[in-house]
N, C-alpha and C positions, 0 to 999 in steps of 0.2 A: 085097547090092547093090537088094533090092527096099524093104528097111527104111527107109532114111534117104527114100528118094522117098516113101513112104508117110508117113513121119512130116512131112514138106514137107506133102503135099497134104493131112493132119490139121492142121497148125500154118495153112494158108493157107484151109482150107476152116472152122476155127472163128475165124480172123479176119472172114470174110467172115460169119459167122452174126453174130457179136456188132458188127458195121458193120453189118448191117440189123437186129438189135435197137432201134441206137440213133435210126436212123434212122426208122423205126417210131414211138418213140416220139419224136421230133421234129416228124411228121406228125401226130401226133395233137397235136401245144400247139400247133403251128401253125394245123389249124384249128379247136381252142377260141381262139384270136385272133382268127381270121376272122370267128367268130361274133359274138364280143363287139363288133369293128369295124361290122360289118354295122347291129348294135344302135346304133350310136354310142357304143361306150361302149369306154374304154382300159384295159384291165388289165395296168398295170406288172407285176403278177406274172410274167406268162404271157412279157413279151419278157424280163425277167430267165431264166428259165423255160430260152427256149430260146437265149440269149447264156450259160448255166450246161453245156445240154448240148453246145452247140458245145465248149466249153471242156476238155469232160470226155471226148474222143474222137473225135467227128465231125470238126476243125476240124484233128486232126494227119492225118488219110490223107488219101494223094493222092487219092485216089478223091473224098473231099467236101470237098477243102480249099476249093474252090472257091465254096461255102457261103457264108463268111464273107463275101464281098464282096454276097452276095444279104441276109442279116442285117444288115450296116453299112445298107444300102439302105434297111429296112425299119425300122431304128433311126432314121436322119435323115427320114424320113417322118413318123413318130409324134412327134421331137422338138422339128420346127418347127411352129410354132401358124400354123394359114392355116384356110379353113372348107372346104377340099377336103380336108380330114386323113386321117379314113375313108375317104373313096375311094381316095387314093393309097398309105394306109397297107392298106386290102384286095386294090390291085394286088397293090403289092409283097410281101406273104404268098404271096397266091397267085403268082408268079414264085417264092419259096421252097420252096412247096408242089411246084411242077410240077419245081424243081431237083432235090430229095428223093426225087423219082418217078423222075424220069430214072434214077439213082444205082440206086434197087432195081430197075428194072427189067434196069440192066445187072448186078447181081450175079449 
């Protein structure tokens, strides 16, 4: 009886480690985007990378699925042309980064 629960624990732990690795990578990408936005430069490749990371495992995990809403808000703040674009996008990226950090803290 001890083996199935040990196997389940190991499987769960591996999933947590994989999610944590993915979230750390997402956090680094968001920080790079924030840096670009603070310099009033929009790096569309970084935004595409964030969306790709979400599509490859982060948004499918119930613990991090809500981050998709924050990514959507970030995308909307970038795609809407207006003078406060960089300030709004920086704020949205900060909210995404904080959302990632909360999940990481709870893993």
